[in-house]
C-alpha positions as CSV (number, residue, x, y, z in Angstrom):
1,M,0.0,0.0,0.0
2,Y,1.2,3.5,-0.7
3,T,0.9,5.3,2.6
4,E,2.3,8.5,3.9
5,Q,5.1,6.5,5.5
6,T,5.9,5.0,2.1
7,K,5.9,8.4,0.5
8,A,8.2,9.8,3.2
9,A,10.6,6.8,2.7
10,F,10.6,7.4,-1.1
11,E,11.3,11.1,-0.7
12,K,14.1,10.4,1.8
13,A,15.7,7.7,-0.5
14,K,15.4,10.1,-3.5
15,S,17.1,12.9,-1.6
16,E,19.9,10.6,-0.6
17,G,20.4,9.5,-4.2
18,K,19.3,5.9,-3.5
19,I,17.4,3.7,-5.9
20,T,13.7,4.4,-5.6
21,W,12.0,1.7,-7.7
22,R,9.7,-0.8,-6.1
23,V,7.9,-4.0,-7.0
24,S,4.2,-4.3,-6.7
25,S,2.0,-7.4,-6.9
26,T,-1.7,-7.9,-7.1
27,M,-3.4,-9.6,-4.2
28,F,-6.7,-11.3,-4.8
29,S,-9.0,-11.9,-1.8
30,T,-12.5,-13.0,-1.3
31,L,-14.4,-14.0,1.8
32,R,-17.8,-14.8,0.2
33,Y,-17.5,-16.7,-3.0
34,N,-21.2,-16.6,-3.9
35,V,-21.9,-12.9,-3.8
36,D,-23.6,-11.6,-7.0
37,C,-21.6,-9.0,-8.7
38,S,-24.1,-8.0,-11.4
39,P,-24.4,-4.4,-12.2
40,M,-26.3,-2.7,-9.3
41,P,-29.7,-1.2,-10.3
42,E,-29.0,1.7,-7.9
43,L,-26.2,2.7,-10.3
44,A,-28.1,2.2,-13.5
45,H,-27.5,5.8,-14.4
46,L,-23.8,5.0,-14.9
47,Y,-24.3,2.2,-17.5
48,S,-26.6,1.3,-20.4
49,K,-28.8,-1.8,-20.6
50,E,-26.5,-3.1,-23.3
51,Q,-23.5,-2.7,-21.1
52,A,-25.2,-4.5,-18.3
53,A,-26.2,-7.4,-20.6
54,Q,-22.6,-7.8,-21.8
55,Y,-21.4,-8.0,-18.2
56,G,-23.7,-10.9,-17.3
57,N,-24.3,-12.4,-13.9
58,L,-21.0,-13.1,-12.2
59,S,-20.2,-14.1,-8.7
60,T,-17.2,-13.1,-6.8
61,Y,-15.7,-16.5,-7.4
62,D,-16.3,-16.1,-11.2
63,I,-14.5,-12.7,-11.2
64,L,-11.6,-14.1,-9.1
65,M,-11.1,-17.1,-11.5
66,T,-11.2,-14.7,-14.5
67,E,-8.5,-12.6,-12.9
68,L,-6.4,-15.6,-11.9
69,D,-6.8,-17.0,-15.4
70,A,-5.7,-13.7,-17.0
71,T,-2.5,-13.8,-15.0
72,N,-1.8,-17.5,-15.7
73,M,-2.4,-18.5,-12.1
74,V,-5.1,-21.1,-12.8
75,V,-4.4,-24.7,-13.8
76,H,-7.0,-25.8,-16.4
77,S,-8.3,-29.3,-16.1
78,T,-7.8,-31.3,-19.3
79,G,-10.0,-34.2,-18.1
80,E,-7.0,-36.6,-18.2
81,S,-5.9,-38.4,-15.1
82,S,-2.7,-37.2,-13.5
83,P,0.4,-39.4,-14.1
84,K,1.3,-41.9,-11.4
């Protein structure tokens, strides 16, 4: 997380001529896998019916698996038995 302490450490390192690059990583977390993440009717003024239809009905689990797949962090089942 980029906090005020992080910012202060960056500024200090920069002023001392130190290397200031950092590595970031995405963290996925979900506590309730079956929560519906469909577009919220209360926010319908922010999207069209067509956009909502394209989004579909996804659960938090569906979204998590989509993100993990996009980052090659999911093993796809081939239906074959594993070697012994």
